[in-house]
C-alpha positions, 0 to 999 in steps of 0.5 A: 743401260749398257752401250746399244746392240751393234745389230740396232736400227740406226734411229728409232722410226717416225711414229705418227699420230693414232686417232683415239691413243694418248701416251704417257710416261712416269718415273717410279724407281721401283728397280730403275733409278732416274729414268722413266720406267712406267707408261700409261695409255688412254684410250677413246671409248669404244676401242676393242681390244686383242690379246695373245698371251704365255702359255707359261705354266707360271704366268704373271698377275698381271697376264692373268688379269689381261686374260679375263679382261679380254673377255669384254672386247673393250679397253680405255686404258693400259698400264705398264711398268718395267723393273717388276714382273710381278709374277710367281708373288701369289695372292699379293700380285694379284691384289697389286694388280686389282689396287693398280686396276682400280686405281687407273679405273677411276682416273680414267672415269672406265670400268675396271675390266677396260683397264689392261696391265703389264709388268716386266722385270725380276721374278718373284719379288713383291710390285710396290704398287703404291709407287705406281698409283701414287704418280697416275695422277701427274703421268695422266697430265702429260697424256700426249699423241705423241710420245712413243719413243719416251713409251718405248723408252720406258718399258725396257729392261735389259733392252739397249735401244727403244723398239718401235714400228709403224705402218699404213694399211687399206680396208676398202679404200679407207687408209689406216694406221697402226703403230707399235713398240715392243720391248725384249733382249733376254728370256726370248723364246715366246710361247703364243706372245711375245715378251712385252708389245702393244699396237695400236691402230685407228681402224674400225674392227670388231674384237672378235676380228681382231683376235683373229688377226692378232693371233696369225700375226703372232705366228709368224712373228713373235713365235717365229723368234728365239733368242735363248730359248726361254719363255717368259712369264709375262709375255704379252702382245695387245692390239687396240684399235680405235675405230675413228679411221672411219672404215667400212667394218664389211670391207676385206681386211686382206691388206691389213692382215698383211701389213700387221704381220709385217709390223709384228715381224719388224718388232720380233726381229729388232727384239732379236736384234736386241739379244742379250750380248748379240752380235749377230742377226741370224735368219733360218729358213727351213724348206722340203718339210713334211708341213710348214708346222715340221718346218717350224720346229726344224728351224728352231731346233737349229735356232736353239741349238747353242753349238749353232749359235757359238759357232756363229759368234765364232764366225766358224762355218761349221755347217755339220752343227746344222745337220746336227740340229735337223736331225734331233728336231724329231720331225722327217729328213732325208739325209741323202737329200738335206741341202744346206746354204749359208749366205746362199752359197750351197755346201751340201747336196745329195747327203754329203758336202758338195764336190770341191766346196770352198769355205772361203765365201762362206767364212767370209759371210760369217763375218757380217752382221747378218747371217742366212742359213737355208735348209731343205730336207727333202720331204714335201713342200712345209716351209717356215722362217725362224729368226734368232741371235748368236751366243756370246760370252756378254749373255752370260756377263748380263744374265749372272749380274741381272739382280744385282 
């Protein structure tokens, strides 16, 4: 593990017990030596599940399994390993998943279709699943309601800190709890999912409604971040609801939807704050676009621009690179109405730099760790916010050495 990101939260959050969820971790040494690199979660019978997965056409074997298992709408176990993605491993990868699922199903006395799996790490190397299944019984003995931080640590790859978030929501007067953990640092530009993220709640929500809640939450969170514009083969976001809170199933889910989205945004932004080599966290807000989708695409054009990201890394308020990124996005923008702010400071108006522009306060803002860029493209009322980080020499070093 390298030094913790300078953008990391000070501490891992307090994660309360979720009724019906127990977690445990273990050491397989599939890739990493002397550290926990796998986790299991046992879920009470009747737990509903939702999932959003990568749309990569080279999706991993675990992703393909989970897509099929999702049709049953229920889950009783989750098995996750780090260090090996079990992606682009052909029929051997499918067989590895099958053996893992069957071993876990036997251990937890449930149907294989209620076992969900996820893997993260190196692509193209066969997963030695016997190292996973061999320790499952031992890991099962360590299941506990309070292993949240250990679980978050066990799924890391190039991450520098464990990522967790927790909140409560009101459903018809009943308070329910939502906990989430995630991992991700590089190969981050999710497409309908995240790197790996697992959300748990004691709310009683049917699987169809749960899926709708998760899909809409993913769009404003994990689908609105980018570190390096690369979508992983393993992106998996799953939400498990044990139903033990006892809430009225007919009650409106408005507050739950809002709180779930806030928690997902929290986790997604933690992933960005752990972007490989990151020293700056960048928020990009686009307004005045043709529609919200157009605003998001313009925002991502800015956030994915190596020229913008390296300018931020060098603390250079080169707003011309933002103009460039808006222009290349392929969305409607009025050059003569384009307004750019950095750190809340107006830079352009009427299609040109403002009269008497003083770069000094903008340059001061660029020296901070949190950079705010806002752009109005002058077309309509579409708006969106996306998050990214800067691009530094450290990113190249990490990825040049990844397999060594």
